[in-house]
N, CA and C atoms as an extended XYZ file, in Angstrom:
327
Properties=species:S:1:pos:R:3:atomname:S:1:resname:S:1:resid:I:1 pbc="F F F"
N         0.823       -1.199        0.010 N   MET     1
C        -0.155        0.205        0.059 CA  MET     1
C         0.839        0.921        0.024 C   MET     1
N         0.629        2.563       -0.788 N   GLY     2
C         1.155        3.474       -1.157 CA  GLY     2
C         0.624        4.833       -0.433 C   GLY     2
N         1.375        5.583       -0.790 N   PHE     3
C         0.598        7.385       -0.667 CA  PHE     3
C         0.605        7.630       -1.938 C   PHE     3
N        -0.545        8.394       -1.894 N   PRO     4
C        -1.136        9.089       -3.569 CA  PRO     4
C        -0.136       10.307       -3.553 C   PRO     4
N         0.803       10.496       -5.232 N   VAL     5
C         1.834       11.591       -5.023 CA  VAL     5
C         0.929       12.672       -6.113 C   VAL     5
N         1.117       14.019       -5.076 N   PRO     6
C         0.311       14.960       -5.700 CA  PRO     6
C         1.040       15.952       -6.742 C   PRO     6
N         2.110       15.192       -7.258 N   GLY     7
C         2.769       16.036       -8.766 CA  GLY     7
C         3.953       16.705       -7.623 C   GLY     7
N         3.884       17.861       -8.746 N   ASP     8
C         5.322       18.974       -8.012 CA  ASP     8
C         4.855       19.703       -6.967 C   ASP     8
N         3.977       18.995       -6.272 N   ALA     9
C         3.285       19.865       -5.016 CA  ALA     9
C         4.687       19.519       -3.593 C   ALA     9
N         4.889       18.334       -3.803 N   ILE    10
C         6.412       17.862       -2.415 CA  ILE    10
C         7.508       17.674       -3.270 C   ILE    10
N         8.614       18.218       -2.248 N   GLU    11
C         9.777       18.521       -2.626 CA  GLU    11
C        10.677       17.004       -2.544 C   GLU    11
N        10.976       16.413       -3.547 N   GLN    12
C        12.056       15.019       -3.794 CA  GLN    12
C        12.901       15.299       -2.268 C   GLN    12
N        13.721       16.393       -1.937 N   SER    13
C        14.418       16.638       -0.959 CA  SER    13
C        14.590       17.403       -0.709 C   SER    13
N        13.855       17.393        0.896 N   LEU    14
C        14.039       18.357        1.592 CA  LEU    14
C        14.966       18.627        2.993 C   LEU    14
N        15.651       19.882        2.457 N   ASP    15
C        16.848       20.352        3.588 CA  ASP    15
C        16.231       21.465        4.455 C   ASP    15
N        15.934       21.112        5.477 N   LEU    16
C        15.576       21.911        6.532 CA  LEU    16
C        16.603       22.579        7.441 C   LEU    16
N        18.137       23.060        6.941 N   ASN    17
C        18.829       23.741        7.315 CA  ASN    17
C        18.519       24.661        6.116 C   ASN    17
N        18.393       24.556        5.308 N   ARG    18
C        17.750       25.773        3.979 CA  ARG    18
C        16.645       26.172        4.609 C   ARG    18
N        15.771       25.716        5.159 N   HIS    19
C        14.615       26.500        5.384 CA  HIS    19
C        14.274       26.729        6.537 C   HIS    19
N        14.979       26.834        7.503 N   LEU    20
C        15.157       26.654        9.082 CA  LEU    20
C        16.589       27.330        9.586 C   LEU    20
N        17.558       27.547        8.841 N   ILE    21
C        18.631       27.875        9.810 CA  ILE    21
C        19.612       29.340        8.679 C   ILE    21
N        19.139       30.639        9.035 N   HIS    22
C        20.371       31.228        8.092 CA  HIS    22
C        21.525       32.111        8.815 C   HIS    22
N        21.678       31.597        9.261 N   ASN    23
C        23.165       31.697       10.318 CA  ASN    23
C        23.793       30.869       11.438 C   ASN    23
N        24.176       29.925       10.717 N   PRO    24
C        24.345       28.713       11.246 CA  PRO    24
C        25.176       28.387       12.786 C   PRO    24
N        26.208       29.455       12.769 N   ALA    25
C        27.017       30.158       13.736 CA  ALA    25
C        26.202       30.463       14.931 C   ALA    25
N        25.034       31.473       14.468 N   ALA    26
C        24.316       31.235       15.971 CA  ALA    26
C        23.395       30.962       15.811 C   ALA    26
N        23.325       29.893       15.741 N   ILE    27
C        22.039       28.850       15.622 CA  ILE    27
C        21.973       27.566       17.022 C   ILE    27
N        20.984       28.067       17.869 N   PHE    28
C        21.166       26.721       18.963 CA  PHE    28
C        19.377       25.885       18.580 C   PHE    28
N        19.065       24.537       19.130 N   PHE    29
C        18.246       24.043       19.230 CA  PHE    29
C        17.868       23.746       20.762 C   PHE    29
N        16.828       23.854       20.883 N   MET    30
C        16.419       23.942       22.120 CA  MET    30
C        14.624       23.418       22.962 C   MET    30
N        15.077       22.274       23.620 N   ARG    31
C        13.295       21.505       23.988 CA  ARG    31
C        13.054       22.425       25.081 C   ARG    31
N        11.627       22.367       24.939 N   VAL    32
C        11.264       23.305       25.800 CA  VAL    32
C        10.670       22.059       27.016 C   VAL    32
N        11.000       22.722       28.395 N   ASP    33
C        10.248       21.434       29.502 CA  ASP    33
C         9.568       22.682       30.389 C   ASP    33
N         8.606       21.873       30.879 N   GLY    34
C         7.997       23.235       31.163 CA  GLY    34
C         6.543       23.724       30.535 C   GLY    34
N         5.747       23.916       31.005 N   ASP    35
C         4.611       24.769       30.364 CA  ASP    35
C         4.482       26.335       30.532 C   ASP    35
N         5.423       27.008       30.983 N   ALA    36
C         5.446       28.345       31.254 CA  ALA    36
C         5.072       29.099       29.882 C   ALA    36
N         5.201       28.462       28.916 N   ALA    37
C         5.357       29.623       27.527 CA  ALA    37
C         3.814       29.346       26.697 C   ALA    37
N         3.095       28.530       27.756 N   ALA    38
C         1.605       28.417       27.077 CA  ALA    38
C         0.975       29.381       26.477 C   ALA    38
N         1.157       30.345       27.466 N   ASP    39
C         0.306       31.898       26.428 CA  ASP    39
C         0.721       32.061       25.298 C   ASP    39
N         2.570       31.838       25.434 N   ALA    40
C         3.053       31.920       23.444 CA  ALA    40
C         2.966       31.151       22.764 C   ALA    40
N         1.972       30.284       22.646 N   ALA    41
C         1.472       28.794       22.079 CA  ALA    41
C         2.888       27.843       22.031 C   ALA    41
N         3.762       28.316       22.926 N   VAL    42
C         5.068       26.991       22.967 CA  VAL    42
C         4.612       26.247       23.986 C   VAL    42
N         4.812       24.820       23.814 N   LEU    43
C         4.207       24.073       24.169 CA  LEU    43
C         5.392       22.864       24.995 C   LEU    43
N         5.312       22.061       26.258 N   PRO    44
C         6.248       21.171       26.530 CA  PRO    44
C         6.358       20.350       25.420 C   PRO    44
N         8.000       19.925       25.144 N   GLY    45
C         8.187       18.986       24.353 CA  GLY    45
C         8.474       19.566       23.042 C   GLY    45
N         8.351       21.246       23.037 N   ASP    46
C         8.651       21.203       21.389 CA  ASP    46
C        10.380       21.719       21.582 C   ASP    46
N        10.138       21.663       20.046 N   LEU    47
C        11.646       21.824       20.048 CA  LEU    47
C        11.875       23.428       19.173 C   LEU    47
N        12.593       24.586       19.938 N   LEU    48
C        12.855       26.226       19.060 CA  LEU    48
C        14.107       25.751       18.559 C   LEU    48
N        14.109       27.011       17.446 N   VAL    49
C        15.358       27.290       16.631 CA  VAL    49
C        15.586       28.815       17.342 C   VAL    49
N        16.574       29.055       17.964 N   VAL    50
C        17.052       29.666       18.308 CA  VAL    50
C        18.540       30.988       17.708 C   VAL    50
N        17.871       31.596       17.108 N   ASP    51
C        18.840       32.640       16.513 CA  ASP    51
C        19.822       33.785       17.511 C   ASP    51
N        20.899       33.626       17.694 N   ARG    52
C        21.288       34.816       18.500 CA  ARG    52
C        21.641       35.548       17.759 C   ARG    52
N        21.701       35.941       16.673 N   SER    53
C        22.470       37.097       15.909 CA  SER    53
C        21.231       37.966       15.682 C   SER    53
N        19.777       37.577       15.550 N   LEU    54
C        18.906       38.529       15.123 CA  LEU    54
C        18.620       39.708       15.973 C   LEU    54
N        17.996       40.658       15.485 N   THR    55
C        17.810       41.789       16.718 CA  THR    55
C        15.915       41.774       17.396 C   THR    55
N        16.351       41.833       18.483 N   VAL    56
C        15.111       42.178       19.231 CA  VAL    56
C        14.057       42.955       18.755 C   VAL    56
N        12.371       42.435       18.335 N   GLN    57
C        11.669       43.673       17.711 CA  GLN    57
C        10.088       43.367       19.062 C   GLN    57
N         9.636       44.523       18.847 N   ASN    58
C         8.262       44.218       19.692 CA  ASN    58
C         7.889       43.209       19.129 C   ASN    58
N         7.300       42.253       20.692 N   HIS    59
C         6.546       40.998       20.180 CA  HIS    59
C         7.400       40.017       20.019 C   HIS    59
N         8.714       40.192       19.834 N   SER    60
C         9.262       38.671       19.216 CA  SER    60
C         8.789       37.952       20.561 C   SER    60
N         8.971       36.512       20.142 N   LEU    61
C         9.269       35.530       21.149 CA  LEU    61
C        10.798       35.327       21.044 C   LEU    61
N        11.068       35.601       22.414 N   VAL    62
C        12.958       35.014       22.450 CA  VAL    62
C        13.066       33.890       23.949 C   VAL    62
N        14.221       33.752       24.296 N   VAL    63
C        14.656       33.053       25.520 CA  VAL    63
C        15.407       33.923       26.408 C   VAL    63
N        14.253       34.228       27.259 N   GLY    64
C        14.995       35.355       27.939 CA  GLY    64
C        15.894       34.740       29.256 C   GLY    64
N        16.416       35.448       30.143 N   ILE    65
C        17.016       35.032       31.085 CA  ILE    65
C        16.670       35.932       32.400 C   ILE    65
N        15.378       35.161       33.111 N   ILE    66
C        15.184       35.860       34.208 CA  ILE    66
C        15.349       35.521       35.910 C   ILE    66
N        15.900       35.945       36.689 N   ASP    67
C        16.139       35.643       38.114 CA  ASP    67
C        17.648       34.525       37.929 C   ASP    67
N        18.233       34.548       36.728 N   GLY    68
C        19.227       32.577       36.373 CA  GLY    68
C        18.297       32.044       35.793 C   GLY    68
N        16.883       31.814       35.646 N   GLN    69
C        16.428       30.454       35.079 CA  GLN    69
C        16.011       31.457       33.146 C   GLN    69
N        16.342       30.725       32.472 N   MET    70
C        15.845       30.372       30.857 CA  MET    70
C        14.194       30.233       30.946 C   MET    70
N        13.551       31.318       30.240 N   GLN    71
C        12.237       31.234       29.770 CA  GLN    71
C        11.928       31.884       28.172 C   GLN    71
N        10.525       31.357       27.940 N   VAL    72
C        10.051       31.452       26.543 CA  VAL    72
C         9.038       32.496       26.917 C   VAL    72
N         9.256       33.383       26.218 N   LEU    73
C         8.058       34.671       26.626 CA  LEU    73
C         8.474       35.795       25.343 C   LEU    73
N         7.553       36.406       25.267 N   ARG    74
C         7.070       37.751       24.412 CA  ARG    74
C         7.536       38.907       24.873 C   ARG    74
N         8.228       40.033       24.683 N   VAL    75
C         8.734       40.801       24.811 CA  VAL    75
C         8.689       42.087       24.238 C   VAL    75
N         8.229       43.037       24.956 N   GLN    76
C         8.204       44.516       24.755 CA  GLN    76
C         9.115       45.335       25.064 C   GLN    76
N         9.776       46.708       25.007 N   GLN    77
C        10.534       47.200       24.940 CA  GLN    77
C         9.967       48.406       25.441 C   GLN    77
N        10.930       48.873       26.817 N   HIS    78
C        10.714       49.845       27.876 CA  HIS    78
C        11.877       50.209       27.927 C   HIS    78
N        11.580       51.472       27.517 N   GLY    79
C        13.074       51.496       27.384 CA  GLY    79
C        13.972       51.674       26.987 C   GLY    79
N        15.037       51.211       27.830 N   ALA    80
C        16.376       51.016       27.171 CA  ALA    80
C        16.414       48.852       27.248 C   ALA    80
N        15.203       48.955       27.938 N   HIS    81
C        15.375       47.444       28.370 CA  HIS    81
C        13.956       46.858       27.549 C   HIS    81
N        14.337       45.207       27.573 N   TRP    82
C        13.140       44.679       27.104 CA  TRP    82
C        12.572       43.719       28.474 C   TRP    82
N        10.852       43.851       28.528 N   VAL    83
C        10.167       43.448       29.794 CA  VAL    83
C         9.421       42.536       28.649 C   VAL    83
N         8.769       41.249       29.709 N   PRO    84
C         7.448       40.853       29.020 CA  PRO    84
C         6.745       41.473       28.332 C   PRO    84
N         5.656       40.948       27.592 N   VAL    85
C         4.810       41.690       27.300 CA  VAL    85
C         3.616       41.637       28.504 C   VAL    85
N         3.923       40.695       28.956 N   GLU    86
C         2.686       40.506       30.110 CA  GLU    86
C         2.903       41.812       31.269 C   GLU    86
N         3.815       41.969       31.876 N   ASP    87
C         4.474       42.443       32.613 CA  ASP    87
C         4.247       44.268       31.852 C   ASP    87
N         4.695       44.152       31.231 N   PHE    88
C         4.748       45.570       29.819 CA  PHE    88
C         2.991       45.857       30.288 C   PHE    88
N         2.267       45.542       30.172 N   HIS    89
C         0.558       45.639       30.046 CA  HIS    89
C         0.057       45.862       31.974 C   HIS    89
N         0.737       45.303       32.576 N   GLN    90
C         0.463       45.534       34.058 CA  GLN    90
C         1.055       46.355       34.797 C   GLN    90
N         2.137       47.079       33.814 N   GLY    91
C         2.787       48.249       34.797 CA  GLY    91
C         3.766       47.878       35.422 C   GLY    91
N         4.023       46.388       35.526 N   THR    92
C         5.637       46.397       36.172 CA  THR    92
C         6.910       45.983       35.637 C   THR    92
N         7.888       45.904       35.846 N   VAL    93
C         9.200       45.341       34.825 CA  VAL    93
C        10.165       44.741       35.855 C   VAL    93
N        10.084       43.600       35.136 N   THR    94
C        10.727       42.329       35.559 CA  THR    94
C        12.452       42.598       34.635 C   THR    94
N        13.140       42.116       35.052 N   SER    95
C        14.738       42.169       34.930 CA  SER    95
C        14.814       41.456       33.587 C   SER    95
N        15.273       41.577       32.668 N   LEU    96
C        15.174       40.398       31.690 CA  LEU    96
C        16.153       40.915       30.855 C   LEU    96
N        17.596       39.704       30.881 N   GLU    97
C        18.281       39.840       29.858 CA  GLU    97
C        17.885       38.883       28.358 C   GLU    97
N        17.556       39.221       27.155 N   VAL    98
C        17.263       38.386       26.204 CA  VAL    98
C        18.521       37.570       25.632 C   VAL    98
N        18.104       36.562       25.380 N   TRP    99
C        19.642       35.378       25.126 CA  TRP    99
C        19.402       35.042       24.155 C   TRP    99
N        18.519       35.037       22.865 N   GLY   100
C        18.162       34.922       21.631 CA  GLY   100
C        16.515       34.926       21.214 C   GLY   100
N        16.273       34.874       20.027 N   VAL   101
C        15.027       35.245       19.259 CA  VAL   101
C        14.946       33.941       18.508 C   VAL   101
N        13.651       33.325       18.872 N   VAL   102
C        13.186       32.446       18.442 CA  VAL   102
C        12.629       32.383       17.192 C   VAL   102
N        13.011       31.590       16.124 N   THR   103
C        12.832       31.964       14.537 CA  THR   103
C        11.743       30.674       14.328 C   THR   103
N        11.965       29.453       15.318 N   HIS   104
C        10.787       28.472       14.839 CA  HIS   104
C        10.802       27.407       15.849 C   HIS   104
N         9.590       27.009       15.986 N   ILE   105
C         8.936       26.198       16.661 CA  ILE   105
C         8.522       24.770       15.773 C   ILE   105
N         9.087       23.646       16.310 N   ILE   106
C         9.327       22.219       15.382 CA  ILE   106
C         8.335       21.612       16.927 C   ILE   106
N         7.356       21.412       16.481 N   ARG   107
C         6.558       20.059       17.089 CA  ARG   107
C         6.038       18.787       17.019 C   ARG   107
N         6.040       17.827       17.699 N   GLN   108
C         5.778       16.380       17.276 CA  GLN   108
C         4.280       16.313       17.331 C   GLN   108
N         3.574       15.657       16.667 N   VAL   109
C         1.738       15.470       16.155 CA  VAL   109
C         1.431       14.459       16.814 C   VAL   109
């Protein structure tokens, strides 16, 4: 038993490096442990492609360090600093060091 082939819609060879990695020297893969980023559509077990060379933008999904712990969260600029979007809307400021920008989420279904 085989699978139907829809013609030219399927690539014969798929190079994920070409699709997911634009600056290999700055790319890291991280597996999500825990559900702290569920509000950002990141689930436990997801594999993140993180680019440390990208410039952070408002509402970027990032890997950040808060109180020595790595977290996945969306950020908003607050003066010269980046803060979690949730804190920005609540008027609080959490000390955050941006480690890298998440460019892709790979999820097993």
